[in-house]
C-alpha positions as CSV (number, residue, x, y, z in Angstrom):
1,X,11.6,71.8,-36.5
2,X,8.7,70.4,-35.6
3,X,8.9,67.0,-33.0
4,X,6.5,64.6,-34.1
5,X,5.9,62.7,-30.3
6,X,3.7,60.5,-32.0
7,X,5.8,59.1,-33.8
8,X,8.6,59.1,-30.8
9,X,5.5,57.1,-28.9
10,X,5.2,54.8,-31.1
11,X,9.1,53.7,-31.0
12,X,9.2,53.8,-27.6
13,X,6.3,51.2,-27.2
14,X,7.7,48.9,-30.0
15,X,10.8,49.2,-27.9
16,X,9.4,48.0,-24.6
17,X,7.3,45.3,-26.5
18,X,10.6,43.8,-27.4
19,X,11.7,44.4,-24.4
20,X,9.0,42.0,-22.5
21,X,8.9,39.9,-24.7
22,X,12.9,38.9,-25.1
23,X,12.8,39.2,-20.5
24,X,9.4,37.2,-20.5
25,X,11.1,34.4,-22.7
26,X,14.3,34.4,-21.3
27,X,12.7,33.8,-17.8
28,X,10.4,31.2,-19.1
29,X,13.0,29.5,-20.5
30,X,14.6,29.0,-17.6
31,X,11.9,28.3,-15.2
32,X,11.9,25.3,-13.2
33,X,9.0,22.4,-13.8
34,X,6.9,21.8,-10.8
35,X,6.1,18.3,-9.3
36,X,3.9,16.6,-11.8
37,X,0.2,16.3,-11.4
38,X,-0.8,12.8,-12.0
39,X,-4.7,12.5,-13.7
40,X,-6.1,9.0,-14.5
41,X,-8.5,8.9,-17.0
42,X,-11.4,6.2,-16.6
43,X,-11.6,4.0,-13.5
44,X,-10.0,4.3,-10.5
45,X,-9.0,1.2,-9.5
46,X,-4.8,2.1,-9.7
47,X,-2.9,-1.0,-10.9
48,X,0.2,1.5,-10.9
49,X,-0.3,4.6,-8.2
50,X,0.3,8.1,-8.6
51,X,3.3,7.4,-6.8
52,X,5.2,5.4,-9.3
53,X,4.1,7.5,-12.5
54,X,5.9,10.3,-10.5
55,X,9.2,8.0,-9.9
56,X,9.3,7.8,-13.7
57,X,9.0,10.9,-15.3
58,X,11.4,12.7,-12.7
59,X,13.8,9.8,-11.2
60,X,14.0,8.0,-14.8
61,X,13.5,10.9,-17.3
62,X,14.4,14.6,-15.5
63,X,16.4,13.4,-12.9
64,X,14.4,15.1,-10.2
65,X,12.6,18.5,-11.0
66,X,15.9,20.7,-11.6
67,X,15.1,21.2,-15.2
68,X,14.0,23.5,-16.9
69,X,10.5,24.2,-19.5
70,X,12.7,24.2,-22.8
71,X,14.9,21.1,-21.6
72,X,11.8,19.1,-21.0
73,X,10.9,16.3,-23.9
74,X,7.5,15.6,-23.3
75,X,7.3,13.2,-26.5
76,X,10.6,11.0,-24.5
77,X,8.1,11.0,-21.8
78,X,5.3,9.8,-23.0
79,X,7.1,7.0,-24.7
80,X,8.7,6.2,-21.3
81,X,5.3,5.7,-19.5
82,X,4.0,3.6,-22.5
83,X,6.9,1.2,-22.0
84,X,5.0,0.7,-18.3
85,X,3.1,-2.4,-19.0
86,X,0.7,-1.2,-16.8
87,X,-0.2,1.9,-19.1
88,X,-2.2,2.1,-22.3
89,X,-2.3,5.6,-23.0
90,X,-0.6,8.4,-21.4
91,X,-0.4,12.3,-22.3
92,X,2.9,15.0,-21.1
93,X,1.7,18.5,-20.2
94,X,3.5,21.2,-19.4
95,X,2.6,24.8,-18.9
96,X,3.7,28.5,-19.3
97,X,4.2,28.6,-15.7
98,X,5.8,25.3,-15.5
99,X,2.9,23.4,-14.2
100,X,3.7,19.5,-15.3
101,X,0.8,17.0,-15.5
102,X,0.3,13.8,-17.1
103,X,-2.9,12.1,-17.7
104,X,-3.1,8.4,-17.9
105,X,-5.3,5.9,-19.1
106,X,-4.3,2.5,-17.5
107,X,-4.9,-0.8,-19.5
108,X,-8.0,-3.2,-18.8
109,X,-7.3,-6.5,-17.8
110,X,-9.9,-9.3,-18.6
111,X,-9.0,-12.2,-17.4
112,X,-6.3,-13.7,-15.1
113,X,-3.9,-16.2,-17.1
114,X,-3.3,-18.9,-13.8
115,X,-0.8,-20.8,-15.0
116,X,3.2,-21.2,-13.5
117,X,3.2,-17.8,-15.0
118,X,0.6,-15.6,-13.6
119,X,-0.2,-12.1,-16.0
120,X,-3.7,-10.8,-17.1
121,X,-4.7,-11.0,-20.8
122,X,-6.2,-6.8,-21.5
123,X,-9.0,-5.6,-23.6
124,X,-6.8,-5.3,-26.3
125,X,-5.0,-9.2,-26.1
126,X,-2.0,-8.0,-24.5
127,X,-0.1,-9.3,-22.0
128,X,-0.6,-7.7,-18.7
129,X,1.4,-8.1,-15.7
130,X,0.1,-8.7,-11.9
131,X,-0.4,-5.7,-9.7
132,X,1.0,-5.1,-6.1
133,X,-1.3,-2.5,-5.5
134,X,-5.2,-3.7,-7.2
135,X,-6.4,-7.3,-8.1
136,X,-9.3,-7.1,-10.9
137,X,-12.0,-9.7,-10.3
138,X,-12.2,-11.6,-13.5
139,X,-12.0,-15.0,-14.7
140,X,-9.4,-16.9,-14.2
141,X,-8.0,-19.2,-17.4
142,X,-6.2,-22.5,-17.1
143,X,-5.4,-25.5,-19.0
144,X,-2.8,-25.0,-22.0
145,X,-1.7,-22.1,-22.1
146,X,1.3,-20.5,-24.9
147,X,2.0,-17.3,-24.3
148,X,3.0,-16.4,-27.7
149,X,-0.6,-17.6,-28.8
150,X,-3.1,-16.5,-26.9
151,X,-5.4,-15.7,-30.0
152,X,-8.1,-18.5,-29.1
153,X,-8.0,-17.1,-25.5
154,X,-8.6,-13.9,-26.1
155,X,-11.9,-13.9,-27.9
156,X,-13.5,-16.2,-25.1
157,X,-12.2,-14.0,-22.9
158,X,-13.5,-10.6,-24.9
159,X,-16.5,-12.5,-24.8
160,X,-16.7,-13.3,-21.7
161,X,-16.6,-9.6,-21.2
162,X,-18.6,-8.2,-22.7
163,X,-21.5,-9.9,-22.5
164,X,-23.6,-9.0,-19.2
165,X,-24.5,-12.8,-18.7
166,X,-22.0,-14.7,-18.9
167,X,-19.6,-11.5,-17.2
168,X,-21.8,-12.6,-13.8
169,X,-21.6,-15.7,-14.1
170,X,-18.5,-17.1,-15.2
171,X,-15.4,-17.7,-13.0
172,X,-12.8,-20.0,-15.2
173,X,-12.0,-20.4,-18.9
174,X,-10.6,-23.7,-19.2
175,X,-8.6,-24.3,-22.8
176,X,-7.9,-28.3,-23.2
177,X,-4.9,-29.5,-25.3
178,X,-6.4,-30.0,-28.3
179,X,-7.7,-25.7,-27.6
180,X,-11.3,-27.0,-27.4
181,X,-12.7,-24.2,-24.4
182,X,-14.4,-25.4,-21.3
183,X,-16.4,-23.0,-18.5
184,X,-16.8,-22.9,-14.9
185,X,-20.3,-20.7,-13.6
186,X,-21.1,-19.5,-10.4
187,X,-23.2,-21.0,-8.1
188,X,-23.3,-24.2,-10.3
189,X,-20.6,-27.0,-10.0
190,X,-20.9,-28.5,-13.8
191,X,-18.4,-28.3,-16.4
192,X,-19.5,-26.3,-19.8
193,X,-17.7,-28.1,-22.6
194,X,-18.2,-25.2,-25.5
195,X,-16.1,-27.1,-27.7
196,X,-13.6,-24.8,-31.2
197,X,-16.1,-20.9,-30.9
198,X,-17.3,-21.6,-34.1
199,X,-20.8,-20.8,-34.0
200,X,-20.3,-18.8,-30.6
201,X,-22.9,-16.4,-30.3
202,X,-25.1,-19.7,-30.7
203,X,-23.9,-21.6,-28.4
204,X,-23.7,-18.6,-25.9
205,X,-27.6,-18.2,-25.9
206,X,-28.4,-22.1,-25.8
207,X,-26.3,-21.6,-22.6
208,X,-28.1,-18.3,-21.5
209,X,-31.7,-19.8,-22.0
210,X,-30.3,-23.4,-20.6
211,X,-28.7,-21.7,-17.4
212,X,-32.0,-19.8,-17.1
213,X,-34.1,-23.0,-17.1
214,X,-32.5,-24.9,-14.6
215,X,-32.3,-21.7,-12.2
216,X,-36.2,-21.8,-12.6
217,X,-36.4,-25.6,-11.8
218,X,-33.9,-25.3,-9.1
219,X,-31.2,-27.8,-10.6
220,X,-28.2,-26.7,-11.1
221,X,-26.7,-28.8,-8.7
222,X,-28.4,-31.9,-11.3
223,X,-25.8,-32.1,-13.9
224,X,-22.1,-32.2,-14.0
225,X,-21.4,-31.8,-17.9
226,X,-23.2,-29.5,-20.0
227,X,-22.3,-29.9,-23.8
228,X,-22.9,-27.0,-26.3
229,X,-20.7,-28.3,-29.4
230,X,-23.9,-30.3,-31.1
231,X,-26.2,-27.4,-33.5
232,X,-28.9,-26.4,-31.2
233,X,-28.7,-28.6,-28.8
234,X,-27.9,-29.0,-25.2
235,X,-26.7,-32.9,-23.7
236,X,-26.5,-32.8,-20.2
237,X,-25.2,-35.6,-17.8
238,X,-26.3,-36.0,-14.4
239,X,-24.5,-36.8,-11.6
């Protein structure tokens, strides 16, 4: 009987492949994860540090690095990171070799609430605590502030943040008891009375034109109030 060596080789090759796959799967399953590599996406002014994120991942969720890849719950870790009020988004990865990494995007503060309980309001209208690691230079918000009703403040803070002229010049946003808004500008002592936020774009355009004019005339310190509450008018009160 003639032996078919080709079939024998094929069977041996299949057995070898199955053995190697099972061996590598077993080793990969038992592979311990590495120290996490933390990457911050976007701006590098860190409100929460690499060390803070690493501790949150290792100590609070993993109990240390003595854990296998298979035991790692990436979804749970991402949810844990997102529970931190400084973090806007988080993605956690682990490679075949057990390399453990996380990509973090921080929240972006656009104004700082200066009341008894100081905090930031972020670019999505959420609240964000102050950080011991970094202080963002954003307008202060003063006056009658209610944490449960930040809509008015967010609208004006968001407008200031997204307008080059306002972002450069506005240093304070003040909300009065009747929810009207006043502004204070850099390099001037007068109060800008916006009033309600109706026709806000028109009021900002009027303010931009007025401010440019008084800078040219070197008349910045001649006024104590600039009232923008009237249609197509800038009503000024002299010092």
